Structures are given as C-alpha cells and as structure tokens.
C-alpha positions in Angstrom: -14.6 -41.2 -63.3 -11.7 -43.4 -63.9 -10.8 -44.4 -60.5 -9.9 -48.5 -59.6 -11.1 -48.5 -55.8 -9.0 -51.1 -53.8 -11.3 -51.9 -51.5 -14.9 -51.4 -49.8 -13.8 -48.1 -47.9 -12.4 -46.6 -51.0 -15.5 -47.3 -52.7 -17.9 -46.0 -50.3 -16.1 -43.0 -50.3 -16.0 -42.3 -54.0 -19.8 -43.2 -53.3 -20.5 -40.3 -50.9 -18.3 -37.8 -53.0 -19.6 -38.9 -56.5 -23.2 -40.4 -55.8 -24.4 -39.2 -52.0 -28.3 -40.7 -52.3 -26.6 -44.2 -53.7 -24.3 -44.0 -50.8 -26.9 -43.6 -48.3 -29.0 -46.2 -49.4 -26.0 -48.8 -50.0 -24.8 -48.2 -46.5 -27.8 -49.3 -45.1 -27.4 -52.5 -46.5 -23.9 -52.8 -46.0 -24.1 -54.9 -42.7 -26.4 -57.4 -44.6 -24.2 -57.9 -47.7 -21.6 -58.4 -45.0 -23.8 -61.0 -43.3 -24.6 -62.5 -46.6 -21.3 -64.0 -47.1 -21.5 -66.6 -44.3 -25.3 -66.4 -43.5 -28.5 -66.9 -45.6 -30.4 -63.8 -46.3 -34.2 -64.2 -45.0 -36.8 -63.9 -47.5 -37.7 -60.0 -46.5 -33.9 -58.8 -46.3 -33.2 -60.8 -49.9 -36.5 -58.9 -51.2 -35.3 -55.4 -49.9 -31.9 -55.7 -51.5 -33.6 -56.4 -54.5 -36.1 -53.5 -53.9 -32.9 -51.2 -53.1 -31.0 -53.1 -56.3 -33.7 -51.4 -58.6 -33.9 -48.0 -56.6 -30.1 -47.8 -57.1 -30.2 -48.8 -60.6 -32.9 -45.9 -61.8 -30.9 -43.0 -59.6 -27.4 -44.0 -61.4 -29.7 -44.3 -64.7 -30.7 -40.9 -64.1 -27.4 -39.2 -63.6 -26.2 -40.2 -67.2 
C-alpha cells in the first residue's frame, strides 16, 4: 500500500479497509489517544494502550 493519508479520518478509513481487526482495536482507543494530547493518562489507561499496542503489533506482523 503506497497511500499517504492526510489526516486521522483517512487513516481510519484505510485501516477499516485493509486491516479491519486493527481498526476495531484502534477505534476503541482513539478517544483516550486524543485526551492524552492535553491530559495525563491514568495508569490503567496507559496500561491498556500498551497492551493494545502489543496486540496490534502481533496482528500486523502476522499479516506479512
């Protein structure tokens, strides 16, 4: 895939189209991601983000 998305919406559209299982996981965390721009994550939220990051890495690795 040689597409450079211009914004979050395009990134989400590409994920939904090409990696739907990743899209589902990422969309659950997107609100926390946006909140983290201005607010600190709780330890629990940070732990969830870390856990999802490892899960997503494994999903993407298995796609190759």
